[in-house]
PDB file of N, CA, C and O in Angstrom:
ATOM      1  N   MET A   1     -47.388  43.259-134.507  1.00  0.00           N
ATOM      2  CA  MET A   1     -47.864  43.806-133.100  1.00  0.00           C
ATOM      3  C   MET A   1     -49.361  44.299-133.387  1.00  0.00           C
ATOM      4  O   MET A   1     -49.617  45.080-134.304  1.00  0.00           O
ATOM      5  N   ILE A   2     -50.329  43.771-132.519  1.00  0.00           N
ATOM      6  CA  ILE A   2     -51.624  44.206-132.660  1.00  0.00           C
ATOM      7  C   ILE A   2     -52.027  45.078-131.483  1.00  0.00           C
ATOM      8  O   ILE A   2     -51.683  44.733-130.352  1.00  0.00           O
ATOM      9  N   ARG A   3     -52.690  46.115-131.661  1.00  0.00           N
ATOM     10  CA  ARG A   3     -53.258  46.741-130.570  1.00  0.00           C
ATOM     11  C   ARG A   3     -54.732  46.772-130.402  1.00  0.00           C
ATOM     12  O   ARG A   3     -55.398  47.127-131.375  1.00  0.00           O
ATOM     13  N   ILE A   4     -55.335  46.445-129.291  1.00  0.00           N
ATOM     14  CA  ILE A   4     -56.634  46.268-129.139  1.00  0.00           C
ATOM     15  C   ILE A   4     -57.211  47.137-127.908  1.00  0.00           C
ATOM     16  O   ILE A   4     -56.697  47.032-126.794  1.00  0.00           O
ATOM     17  N   TRP A   5     -58.193  47.916-128.131  1.00  0.00           N
ATOM     18  CA  TRP A   5     -58.639  48.960-127.201  1.00  0.00           C
ATOM     19  C   TRP A   5     -60.047  48.477-126.630  1.00  0.00           C
ATOM     20  O   TRP A   5     -61.038  48.231-127.317  1.00  0.00           O
ATOM     21  N   GLY A   6     -59.967  48.406-125.514  1.00  0.00           N
ATOM     22  CA  GLY A   6     -61.355  47.903-124.771  1.00  0.00           C
ATOM     23  C   GLY A   6     -61.903  49.081-123.976  1.00  0.00           C
ATOM     24  O   GLY A   6     -61.199  49.779-123.246  1.00  0.00           O
ATOM     25  N   LYS A   7     -63.117  49.242-124.154  1.00  0.00           N
ATOM     26  CA  LYS A   7     -63.932  50.487-123.487  1.00  0.00           C
ATOM     27  C   LYS A   7     -65.131  49.898-122.680  1.00  0.00           C
ATOM     28  O   LYS A   7     -65.863  49.063-123.212  1.00  0.00           O
ATOM     29  N   VAL A   8     -65.330  50.307-121.457  1.00  0.00           N
ATOM     30  CA  VAL A   8     -66.506  49.936-120.634  1.00  0.00           C
ATOM     31  C   VAL A   8     -67.406  51.166-120.826  1.00  0.00           C
ATOM     32  O   VAL A   8     -66.788  52.215-120.643  1.00  0.00           O
ATOM     33  N   LEU A   9     -68.653  51.312-121.135  1.00  0.00           N
ATOM     34  CA  LEU A   9     -69.668  52.329-121.214  1.00  0.00           C
ATOM     35  C   LEU A   9     -70.760  52.168-120.316  1.00  0.00           C
ATOM     36  O   LEU A   9     -71.310  51.088-120.100  1.00  0.00           O
ATOM     37  N   VAL A  10     -71.122  53.448-119.705  1.00  0.00           N
ATOM     38  CA  VAL A  10     -72.344  53.338-118.842  1.00  0.00           C
ATOM     39  C   VAL A  10     -72.967  54.707-119.351  1.00  0.00           C
ATOM     40  O   VAL A  10     -72.354  55.772-119.274  1.00  0.00           O
ATOM     41  N   ASP A  11     -74.224  54.581-119.871  1.00  0.00           N
ATOM     42  CA  ASP A  11     -75.100  55.658-120.445  1.00  0.00           C
ATOM     43  C   ASP A  11     -74.224  56.278-121.511  1.00  0.00           C
ATOM     44  O   ASP A  11     -74.002  57.488-121.477  1.00  0.00           O
ATOM     45  N   GLU A  12     -73.714  55.501-122.462  1.00  0.00           N
ATOM     46  CA  GLU A  12     -73.079  56.037-123.528  1.00  0.00           C
ATOM     47  C   GLU A  12     -71.573  56.808-123.269  1.00  0.00           C
ATOM     48  O   GLU A  12     -70.938  57.415-124.132  1.00  0.00           O
ATOM     49  N   LYS A  13     -71.204  56.628-121.930  1.00  0.00           N
ATOM     50  CA  LYS A  13     -69.947  57.454-121.584  1.00  0.00           C
ATOM     51  C   LYS A  13     -68.938  56.276-121.234  1.00  0.00           C
ATOM     52  O   LYS A  13     -69.353  55.273-120.653  1.00  0.00           O
ATOM     53  N   ILE A  14     -67.627  56.414-121.592  1.00  0.00           N
ATOM     54  CA  ILE A  14     -66.658  55.713-121.345  1.00  0.00           C
ATOM     55  C   ILE A  14     -66.188  55.860-119.861  1.00  0.00           C
ATOM     56  O   ILE A  14     -65.741  56.941-119.478  1.00  0.00           O
ATOM     57  N   THR A  15     -66.278  54.842-119.064  1.00  0.00           N
ATOM     58  CA  THR A  15     -66.098  54.937-117.644  1.00  0.00           C
ATOM     59  C   THR A  15     -64.488  54.340-117.364  1.00  0.00           C
ATOM     60  O   THR A  15     -63.715  54.867-116.564  1.00  0.00           O
ATOM     61  N   LYS A  16     -64.211  53.297-118.083  1.00  0.00           N
ATOM     62  CA  LYS A  16     -63.078  52.509-118.178  1.00  0.00           C
ATOM     63  C   LYS A  16     -62.495  52.304-119.439  1.00  0.00           C
ATOM     64  O   LYS A  16     -63.259  52.074-120.376  1.00  0.00           O
ATOM     65  N   HIS A  17     -61.165  52.350-119.659  1.00  0.00           N
ATOM     66  CA  HIS A  17     -60.559  51.919-120.998  1.00  0.00           C
ATOM     67  C   HIS A  17     -59.034  51.215-120.762  1.00  0.00           C
ATOM     68  O   HIS A  17     -58.352  51.479-119.773  1.00  0.00           O
ATOM     69  N   SER A  18     -58.699  50.475-121.602  1.00  0.00           N
ATOM     70  CA  SER A  18     -57.447  50.031-121.664  1.00  0.00           C
ATOM     71  C   SER A  18     -57.103  49.540-123.101  1.00  0.00           C
ATOM     72  O   SER A  18     -57.957  49.199-123.920  1.00  0.00           O
ATOM     73  N   ILE A  19     -55.734  49.541-123.323  1.00  0.00           N
ATOM     74  CA  ILE A  19     -55.156  49.083-124.629  1.00  0.00           C
ATOM     75  C   ILE A  19     -54.116  48.031-124.405  1.00  0.00           C
ATOM     76  O   ILE A  19     -53.205  48.229-123.601  1.00  0.00           O
ATOM     77  N   VAL A  20     -54.210  47.003-125.036  1.00  0.00           N
ATOM     78  CA  VAL A  20     -53.266  45.964-124.977  1.00  0.00           C
ATOM     79  C   VAL A  20     -52.539  45.678-126.244  1.00  0.00           C
ATOM     80  O   VAL A  20     -53.112  45.722-127.332  1.00  0.00           O
ATOM     81  N   SER A  21     -51.227  45.372-126.101  1.00  0.00           N
ATOM     82  CA  SER A  21     -50.482  45.224-127.560  1.00  0.00           C
ATOM     83  C   SER A  21     -49.979  43.780-127.362  1.00  0.00           C
ATOM     84  O   SER A  21     -49.388  43.450-126.333  1.00  0.00           O
ATOM     85  N   VAL A  22     -50.220  42.961-128.336  1.00  0.00           N
ATOM     86  CA  VAL A  22     -49.749  41.456-128.260  1.00  0.00           C
ATOM     87  C   VAL A  22     -49.237  41.154-129.818  1.00  0.00           C
ATOM     88  O   VAL A  22     -49.463  41.828-130.822  1.00  0.00           O
ATOM     89  N   GLN A  23     -48.585  40.100-129.708  1.00  0.00           N
ATOM     90  CA  GLN A  23     -48.024  39.336-130.948  1.00  0.00           C
ATOM     91  C   GLN A  23     -49.212  38.550-131.270  1.00  0.00           C
ATOM     92  O   GLN A  23     -49.726  37.930-130.339  1.00  0.00           O
ATOM     93  N   PRO A  24     -49.768  38.467-132.504  1.00  0.00           N
ATOM     94  CA  PRO A  24     -50.835  37.544-132.882  1.00  0.00           C
ATOM     95  C   PRO A  24     -50.367  36.180-132.687  1.00  0.00           C
ATOM     96  O   PRO A  24     -51.069  35.336-132.132  1.00  0.00           O
ATOM     97  N   SER A  25     -49.195  35.942-133.130  1.00  0.00           N
ATOM     98  CA  SER A  25     -48.724  34.373-133.022  1.00  0.00           C
ATOM     99  C   SER A  25     -48.509  33.921-131.688  1.00  0.00           C
ATOM    100  O   SER A  25     -48.139  32.751-131.588  1.00  0.00           O
ATOM    101  N   GLU A  26     -48.661  34.607-130.593  1.00  0.00           N
ATOM    102  CA  GLU A  26     -48.505  34.280-129.281  1.00  0.00           C
ATOM    103  C   GLU A  26     -49.557  34.015-128.402  1.00  0.00           C
ATOM    104  O   GLU A  26     -49.401  33.299-127.413  1.00  0.00           O
ATOM    105  N   CYS A  27     -50.886  34.677-128.767  1.00  0.00           N
ATOM    106  CA  CYS A  27     -51.995  34.453-128.064  1.00  0.00           C
ATOM    107  C   CYS A  27     -53.242  34.413-129.106  1.00  0.00           C
ATOM    108  O   CYS A  27     -53.173  34.808-130.270  1.00  0.00           O
ATOM    109  N   THR A  28     -54.327  33.898-128.517  1.00  0.00           N
ATOM    110  CA  THR A  28     -55.622  33.894-129.317  1.00  0.00           C
ATOM    111  C   THR A  28     -56.539  35.133-128.969  1.00  0.00           C
ATOM    112  O   THR A  28     -56.270  35.903-128.048  1.00  0.00           O
ATOM    113  N   PHE A  29     -57.561  35.247-129.724  1.00  0.00           N
ATOM    114  CA  PHE A  29     -58.387  36.326-129.671  1.00  0.00           C
ATOM    115  C   PHE A  29     -58.980  36.358-128.178  1.00  0.00           C
ATOM    116  O   PHE A  29     -59.034  37.444-127.601  1.00  0.00           O
ATOM    117  N   PHE A  30     -59.397  35.264-127.582  1.00  0.00           N
ATOM    118  CA  PHE A  30     -59.852  35.055-126.330  1.00  0.00           C
ATOM    119  C   PHE A  30     -58.792  35.602-125.317  1.00  0.00           C
ATOM    120  O   PHE A  30     -59.171  36.354-124.419  1.00  0.00           O
ATOM    121  N   ASP A  31     -57.518  35.261-125.427  1.00  0.00           N
ATOM    122  CA  ASP A  31     -56.478  35.709-124.461  1.00  0.00           C
ATOM    123  C   ASP A  31     -56.539  37.266-124.620  1.00  0.00           C
ATOM    124  O   ASP A  31     -56.597  37.931-123.586  1.00  0.00           O
ATOM    125  N   MET A  32     -56.531  37.854-125.749  1.00  0.00           N
ATOM    126  CA  MET A  32     -56.553  39.299-125.671  1.00  0.00           C
ATOM    127  C   MET A  32     -57.612  39.961-124.937  1.00  0.00           C
ATOM    128  O   MET A  32     -57.437  40.954-124.232  1.00  0.00           O
ATOM    129  N   ILE A  33     -58.952  39.252-125.168  1.00  0.00           N
ATOM    130  CA  ILE A  33     -60.169  39.688-124.198  1.00  0.00           C
ATOM    131  C   ILE A  33     -59.875  39.576-122.912  1.00  0.00           C
ATOM    132  O   ILE A  33     -60.048  40.519-122.140  1.00  0.00           O
ATOM    133  N   LYS A  34     -59.403  38.426-122.536  1.00  0.00           N
ATOM    134  CA  LYS A  34     -59.083  38.169-121.140  1.00  0.00           C
ATOM    135  C   LYS A  34     -58.068  39.171-120.507  1.00  0.00           C
ATOM    136  O   LYS A  34     -58.256  39.692-119.407  1.00  0.00           O
ATOM    137  N   GLN A  35     -57.067  39.378-121.227  1.00  0.00           N
ATOM    138  CA  GLN A  35     -56.165  40.360-120.759  1.00  0.00           C
ATOM    139  C   GLN A  35     -56.783  41.710-120.555  1.00  0.00           C
ATOM    140  O   GLN A  35     -56.574  42.280-119.484  1.00  0.00           O
ATOM    141  N   LEU A  36     -57.492  42.254-121.435  1.00  0.00           N
ATOM    142  CA  LEU A  36     -58.200  43.528-121.304  1.00  0.00           C
ATOM    143  C   LEU A  36     -59.197  43.528-120.138  1.00  0.00           C
ATOM    144  O   LEU A  36     -59.306  44.523-119.422  1.00  0.00           O
ATOM    145  N   CYS A  37     -59.896  42.464-119.950  1.00  0.00           N
ATOM    146  CA  CYS A  37     -60.725  42.350-118.810  1.00  0.00           C
ATOM    147  C   CYS A  37     -60.094  42.230-117.404  1.00  0.00           C
ATOM    148  O   CYS A  37     -60.712  42.526-116.382  1.00  0.00           O
ATOM    149  N   GLU A  38     -58.854  41.787-117.420  1.00  0.00           N
ATOM    150  CA  GLU A  38     -58.058  41.753-116.101  1.00  0.00           C
ATOM    151  C   GLU A  38     -57.608  43.104-115.853  1.00  0.00           C
ATOM    152  O   GLU A  38     -57.599  43.540-114.702  1.00  0.00           O
ATOM    153  N   ASN A  39     -57.198  43.873-116.934  1.00  0.00           N
ATOM    154  CA  ASN A  39     -56.842  45.214-116.903  1.00  0.00           C
ATOM    155  C   ASN A  39     -57.806  46.211-116.397  1.00  0.00           C
ATOM    156  O   ASN A  39     -57.514  47.200-115.725  1.00  0.00           O
ATOM    157  N   LEU A  40     -59.006  45.848-116.792  1.00  0.00           N
ATOM    158  CA  LEU A  40     -60.189  46.691-116.540  1.00  0.00           C
ATOM    159  C   LEU A  40     -60.918  46.406-115.228  1.00  0.00           C
ATOM    160  O   LEU A  40     -61.778  47.140-114.744  1.00  0.00           O
ATOM    161  N   ASP A  41     -60.457  45.200-114.681  1.00  0.00           N
ATOM    162  CA  ASP A  41     -61.023  44.579-113.493  1.00  0.00           C
ATOM    163  C   ASP A  41     -62.580  44.287-113.783  1.00  0.00           C
ATOM    164  O   ASP A  41     -63.425  44.715-112.997  1.00  0.00           O
ATOM    165  N   ILE A  42     -62.903  43.630-114.803  1.00  0.00           N
ATOM    166  CA  ILE A  42     -64.307  43.336-115.067  1.00  0.00           C
ATOM    167  C   ILE A  42     -64.206  41.823-115.428  1.00  0.00           C
ATOM    168  O   ILE A  42     -63.145  41.326-115.809  1.00  0.00           O
ATOM    169  N   PRO A  43     -65.474  41.046-115.277  1.00  0.00           N
ATOM    170  CA  PRO A  43     -65.416  39.584-115.648  1.00  0.00           C
ATOM    171  C   PRO A  43     -65.109  39.457-117.245  1.00  0.00           C
ATOM    172  O   PRO A  43     -65.215  40.413-118.014  1.00  0.00           O
ATOM    173  N   THR A  44     -64.734  38.213-117.615  1.00  0.00           N
ATOM    174  CA  THR A  44     -64.470  37.914-118.837  1.00  0.00           C
ATOM    175  C   THR A  44     -65.672  37.507-119.472  1.00  0.00           C
ATOM    176  O   THR A  44     -66.277  36.573-118.945  1.00  0.00           O
ATOM    177  N   PRO A  45     -66.188  38.075-120.608  1.00  0.00           N
ATOM    178  CA  PRO A  45     -67.477  37.730-121.298  1.00  0.00           C
ATOM    179  C   PRO A  45     -67.443  36.366-121.886  1.00  0.00           C
ATOM    180  O   PRO A  45     -66.390  35.731-121.953  1.00  0.00           O
ATOM    181  N   VAL A  46     -68.656  35.878-122.341  1.00  0.00           N
ATOM    182  CA  VAL A  46     -68.590  34.466-123.111  1.00  0.00           C
ATOM    183  C   VAL A  46     -68.314  34.977-124.586  1.00  0.00           C
ATOM    184  O   VAL A  46     -68.982  35.865-125.115  1.00  0.00           O
ATOM    185  N   LEU A  47     -67.430  34.425-125.092  1.00  0.00           N
ATOM    186  CA  LEU A  47     -67.079  34.672-126.660  1.00  0.00           C
ATOM    187  C   LEU A  47     -67.893  33.928-127.708  1.00  0.00           C
ATOM    188  O   LEU A  47     -67.644  32.734-127.874  1.00  0.00           O
ATOM    189  N   LEU A  48     -68.702  34.430-128.324  1.00  0.00           N
ATOM    190  CA  LEU A  48     -69.421  33.776-129.233  1.00  0.00           C
ATOM    191  C   LEU A  48     -68.853  33.953-130.797  1.00  0.00           C
ATOM    192  O   LEU A  48     -68.082  34.856-131.122  1.00  0.00           O
ATOM    193  N   ASN A  49     -69.283  33.100-131.558  1.00  0.00           N
ATOM    194  CA  ASN A  49     -68.794  33.200-133.084  1.00  0.00           C
ATOM    195  C   ASN A  49     -69.301  34.591-133.496  1.00  0.00           C
ATOM    196  O   ASN A  49     -68.534  35.225-134.220  1.00  0.00           O
ATOM    197  N   LYS A  50     -70.426  35.152-133.170  1.00  0.00           N
ATOM    198  CA  LYS A  50     -70.809  36.325-133.486  1.00  0.00           C
ATOM    199  C   LYS A  50     -69.851  37.524-133.159  1.00  0.00           C
ATOM    200  O   LYS A  50     -69.788  38.454-133.964  1.00  0.00           O
ATOM    201  N   HIS A  51     -69.094  37.541-131.993  1.00  0.00           N
ATOM    202  CA  HIS A  51     -68.275  38.409-131.738  1.00  0.00           C
ATOM    203  C   HIS A  51     -66.990  38.308-132.457  1.00  0.00           C
ATOM    204  O   HIS A  51     -66.411  39.334-132.814  1.00  0.00           O
ATOM    205  N   VAL A  52     -66.501  37.118-132.694  1.00  0.00           N
ATOM    206  CA  VAL A  52     -65.332  36.977-133.679  1.00  0.00           C
ATOM    207  C   VAL A  52     -65.764  37.555-135.111  1.00  0.00           C
ATOM    208  O   VAL A  52     -65.062  38.410-135.651  1.00  0.00           O
ATOM    209  N   VAL A  53     -66.766  37.141-135.631  1.00  0.00           N
ATOM    210  CA  VAL A  53     -67.246  37.526-136.948  1.00  0.00           C
ATOM    211  C   VAL A  53     -67.263  39.036-137.111  1.00  0.00           C
ATOM    212  O   VAL A  53     -66.791  39.616-138.089  1.00  0.00           O
ATOM    213  N   ASP A  54     -67.891  39.672-135.991  1.00  0.00           N
ATOM    214  CA  ASP A  54     -68.054  41.208-136.104  1.00  0.00           C
ATOM    215  C   ASP A  54     -66.631  41.719-135.937  1.00  0.00           C
ATOM    216  O   ASP A  54     -66.259  42.667-136.628  1.00  0.00           O
ATOM    217  N   PHE A  55     -65.812  41.142-135.054  1.00  0.00           N
ATOM    218  CA  PHE A  55     -64.435  41.817-135.059  1.00  0.00           C
ATOM    219  C   PHE A  55     -63.607  41.566-136.410  1.00  0.00           C
ATOM    220  O   PHE A  55     -62.860  42.422-136.883  1.00  0.00           O
ATOM    221  N   ASN A  56     -63.786  40.485-136.899  1.00  0.00           N
ATOM    222  CA  ASN A  56     -63.026  40.569-138.232  1.00  0.00           C
ATOM    223  C   ASN A  56     -63.785  41.206-139.294  1.00  0.00           C
ATOM    224  O   ASN A  56     -63.147  41.331-140.340  1.00  0.00           O
ATOM    225  N   LYS A  57     -65.005  41.650-139.304  1.00  0.00           N
ATOM    226  CA  LYS A  57     -65.595  42.205-140.390  1.00  0.00           C
ATOM    227  C   LYS A  57     -65.601  43.887-140.214  1.00  0.00           C
ATOM    228  O   LYS A  57     -65.490  44.720-141.114  1.00  0.00           O
ATOM    229  N   PHE A  58     -65.755  44.101-138.857  1.00  0.00           N
ATOM    230  CA  PHE A  58     -65.853  45.651-138.670  1.00  0.00           C
ATOM    231  C   PHE A  58     -64.827  45.997-137.781  1.00  0.00           C
ATOM    232  O   PHE A  58     -65.005  47.090-137.242  1.00  0.00           O
ATOM    233  N   SER A  59     -63.708  45.339-137.434  1.00  0.00           N
ATOM    234  CA  SER A  59     -62.585  45.810-136.586  1.00  0.00           C
ATOM    235  C   SER A  59     -63.101  45.988-135.138  1.00  0.00           C
ATOM    236  O   SER A  59     -62.306  46.433-134.310  1.00  0.00           O
ATOM    237  N   MET A  60     -64.128  45.736-134.830  1.00  0.00           N
ATOM    238  CA  MET A  60     -64.641  45.950-133.357  1.00  0.00           C
ATOM    239  C   MET A  60     -65.862  44.958-132.952  1.00  0.00           C
ATOM    240  O   MET A  60     -66.498  44.472-133.888  1.00  0.00           O
ATOM    241  N   THR A  61     -66.190  44.665-131.784  1.00  0.00           N
ATOM    242  CA  THR A  61     -67.142  43.790-131.308  1.00  0.00           C
ATOM    243  C   THR A  61     -67.807  44.350-129.937  1.00  0.00           C
ATOM    244  O   THR A  61     -67.103  44.901-129.090  1.00  0.00           O
ATOM    245  N   LEU A  62     -69.117  44.188-129.778  1.00  0.00           N
ATOM    246  CA  LEU A  62     -69.816  44.737-128.648  1.00  0.00           C
ATOM    247  C   LEU A  62     -70.262  43.618-127.747  1.00  0.00           C
ATOM    248  O   LEU A  62     -70.990  42.741-128.212  1.00  0.00           O
ATOM    249  N   PHE A  63     -69.901  43.590-126.570  1.00  0.00           N
ATOM    250  CA  PHE A  63     -70.430  42.653-125.514  1.00  0.00           C
ATOM    251  C   PHE A  63     -71.449  43.510-124.648  1.00  0.00           C
ATOM    252  O   PHE A  63     -71.111  44.623-124.246  1.00  0.00           O
ATOM    253  N   LYS A  64     -72.732  42.968-124.359  1.00  0.00           N
ATOM    254  CA  LYS A  64     -73.745  43.451-123.621  1.00  0.00           C
ATOM    255  C   LYS A  64     -73.703  42.636-122.335  1.00  0.00           C
ATOM    256  O   LYS A  64     -73.052  41.595-122.241  1.00  0.00           O
ATOM    257  N   PRO A  65     -74.476  43.191-121.286  1.00  0.00           N
ATOM    258  CA  PRO A  65     -74.497  42.527-120.071  1.00  0.00           C
ATOM    259  C   PRO A  65     -74.871  41.129-120.211  1.00  0.00           C
ATOM    260  O   PRO A  65     -74.334  40.328-119.445  1.00  0.00           O
ATOM    261  N   ALA A  66     -75.748  40.692-121.111  1.00  0.00           N
ATOM    262  CA  ALA A  66     -76.159  39.418-121.251  1.00  0.00           C
ATOM    263  C   ALA A  66     -75.070  38.379-121.695  1.00  0.00           C
ATOM    264  O   ALA A  66     -75.233  37.161-121.761  1.00  0.00           O
ATOM    265  N   ASP A  67     -73.988  39.046-121.972  1.00  0.00           N
ATOM    266  CA  ASP A  67     -72.760  38.233-122.558  1.00  0.00           C
ATOM    267  C   ASP A  67     -71.933  37.777-121.526  1.00  0.00           C
ATOM    268  O   ASP A  67     -70.964  37.072-121.807  1.00  0.00           O
ATOM    269  N   PHE A  68     -72.212  38.117-120.240  1.00  0.00           N
ATOM    270  CA  PHE A  68     -71.424  37.898-119.178  1.00  0.00           C
ATOM    271  C   PHE A  68     -72.082  36.913-118.243  1.00  0.00           C
ATOM    272  O   PHE A  68     -73.289  37.053-118.044  1.00  0.00           O
ATOM    273  N   VAL A  69     -71.475  35.996-117.683  1.00  0.00           N
ATOM    274  CA  VAL A  69     -72.060  34.973-116.717  1.00  0.00           C
ATOM    275  C   VAL A  69     -72.173  35.762-115.500  1.00  0.00           C
ATOM    276  O   VAL A  69     -73.202  35.579-114.850  1.00  0.00           O
ATOM    277  N   GLU A  70     -71.375  36.552-115.084  1.00  0.00           N
ATOM    278  CA  GLU A  70     -71.601  37.316-113.837  1.00  0.00           C
ATOM    279  C   GLU A  70     -72.391  38.605-114.058  1.00  0.00           C
ATOM    280  O   GLU A  70     -72.508  39.133-115.164  1.00  0.00           O
ATOM    281  N   SER A  71     -72.943  39.088-112.890  1.00  0.00           N
ATOM    282  CA  SER A  71     -73.643  40.456-113.241  1.00  0.00           C
ATOM    283  C   SER A  71     -72.600  41.581-113.334  1.00  0.00           C
ATOM    284  O   SER A  71     -71.585  41.611-112.639  1.00  0.00           O
ATOM    285  N   VAL A  72     -72.906  42.425-114.172  1.00  0.00           N
ATOM    286  CA  VAL A  72     -72.067  43.757-114.550  1.00  0.00           C
ATOM    287  C   VAL A  72     -72.582  44.975-114.228  1.00  0.00           C
ATOM    288  O   VAL A  72     -73.811  45.026-114.283  1.00  0.00           O
ATOM    289  N   ASN A  73     -72.016  45.973-113.908  1.00  0.00           N
ATOM    290  CA  ASN A  73     -72.471  47.341-113.673  1.00  0.00           C
ATOM    291  C   ASN A  73     -72.226  48.247-114.776  1.00  0.00           C
ATOM    292  O   ASN A  73     -71.778  49.368-114.537  1.00  0.00           O
ATOM    293  N   PHE A  74     -72.469  47.883-115.937  1.00  0.00           N
ATOM    294  CA  PHE A  74     -72.001  48.692-117.142  1.00  0.00           C
ATOM    295  C   PHE A  74     -73.109  48.145-118.314  1.00  0.00           C
ATOM    296  O   PHE A  74     -73.778  47.113-118.264  1.00  0.00           O
ATOM    297  N   ASP A  75     -73.082  49.158-119.363  1.00  0.00           N
ATOM    298  CA  ASP A  75     -74.209  48.771-120.380  1.00  0.00           C
ATOM    299  C   ASP A  75     -73.382  48.077-121.452  1.00  0.00           C
ATOM    300  O   ASP A  75     -73.925  47.106-121.979  1.00  0.00           O
ATOM    301  N   LYS A  76     -72.195  48.399-121.855  1.00  0.00           N
ATOM    302  CA  LYS A  76     -71.602  47.877-123.000  1.00  0.00           C
ATOM    303  C   LYS A  76     -69.993  47.684-122.579  1.00  0.00           C
ATOM    304  O   LYS A  76     -69.445  48.335-121.690  1.00  0.00           O
ATOM    305  N   PHE A  77     -69.379  46.708-123.358  1.00  0.00           N
ATOM    306  CA  PHE A  77     -68.157  46.454-123.413  1.00  0.00           C
ATOM    307  C   PHE A  77     -67.618  46.462-124.784  1.00  0.00           C
ATOM    308  O   PHE A  77     -67.792  45.443-125.452  1.00  0.00           O
ATOM    309  N   ILE A  78     -66.971  47.489-125.318  1.00  0.00           N
ATOM    310  CA  ILE A  78     -66.618  47.268-126.792  1.00  0.00           C
ATOM    311  C   ILE A  78     -65.137  47.111-126.886  1.00  0.00           C
ATOM    312  O   ILE A  78     -64.353  47.707-126.147  1.00  0.00           O
ATOM    313  N   ILE A  79     -64.776  46.246-127.871  1.00  0.00           N
ATOM    314  CA  ILE A  79     -63.361  45.900-128.105  1.00  0.00           C
ATOM    315  C   ILE A  79     -63.256  46.386-129.611  1.00  0.00           C
ATOM    316  O   ILE A  79     -64.106  46.120-130.461  1.00  0.00           O
ATOM    317  N   GLU A  80     -62.051  47.168-129.846  1.00  0.00           N
ATOM    318  CA  GLU A  80     -61.887  47.915-131.309  1.00  0.00           C
ATOM    319  C   GLU A  80     -60.416  47.585-131.351  1.00  0.00           C
ATOM    320  O   GLU A  80     -59.657  47.511-130.385  1.00  0.00           O
ATOM    321  N   TYR A  81     -60.103  47.377-132.779  1.00  0.00           N
ATOM    322  CA  TYR A  81     -58.640  47.323-133.276  1.00  0.00           C
ATOM    323  C   TYR A  81     -58.257  48.619-133.504  1.00  0.00           C
ATOM    324  O   TYR A  81     -59.043  49.463-133.935  1.00  0.00           O
ATOM    325  N   LEU A  82     -56.813  48.896-133.180  1.00  0.00           N
ATOM    326  CA  LEU A  82     -56.409  50.096-133.349  1.00  0.00           C
ATOM    327  C   LEU A  82     -55.146  49.824-134.371  1.00  0.00           C
ATOM    328  O   LEU A  82     -54.228  49.054-134.093  1.00  0.00           O
ATOM    329  N   PRO A  83     -55.241  50.574-135.596  1.00  0.00           N
ATOM    330  CA  PRO A  83     -54.351  50.329-136.776  1.00  0.00           C
ATOM    331  C   PRO A  83     -53.017  50.878-136.029  1.00  0.00           C
ATOM    332  O   PRO A  83     -52.983  51.618-135.046  1.00  0.00           O
ATOM    333  N   GLU A  84     -51.910  50.313-136.763  1.00  0.00           N
ATOM    334  CA  GLU A  84     -50.572  50.940-136.415  1.00  0.00           C
ATOM    335  C   GLU A  84     -50.499  52.340-137.103  1.00  0.00           C
ATOM    336  O   GLU A  84     -51.137  52.647-138.109  1.00  0.00           O
ATOM    337  N   GLN A  85     -49.695  53.092-136.469  1.00  0.00           N
ATOM    338  CA  GLN A  85     -49.510  54.466-136.961  1.00  0.00           C
ATOM    339  C   GLN A  85     -48.295  54.726-137.550  1.00  0.00           C
ATOM    340  O   GLN A  85     -48.050  55.849-137.991  1.00  0.00           O
TER     341      GLN A  85
END
């Protein structure tokens, strides 16, 4: 089971957040992002190779408003891996 935390930030403050738990064999990285975005009621960003590499390397990745096709009213969308406790 993998847990991913999605945070929406405005002026460096978390305005919305959600955690999803998924089986890695049942969905892709994009599916996890899509599920987080649905929970947070925000558009789904364009997933670039840079985002996947950052997530694999640092256990987190950052989406800026330019990474969304639709306009958004926040400064950052951060996805972070939560290790099992």
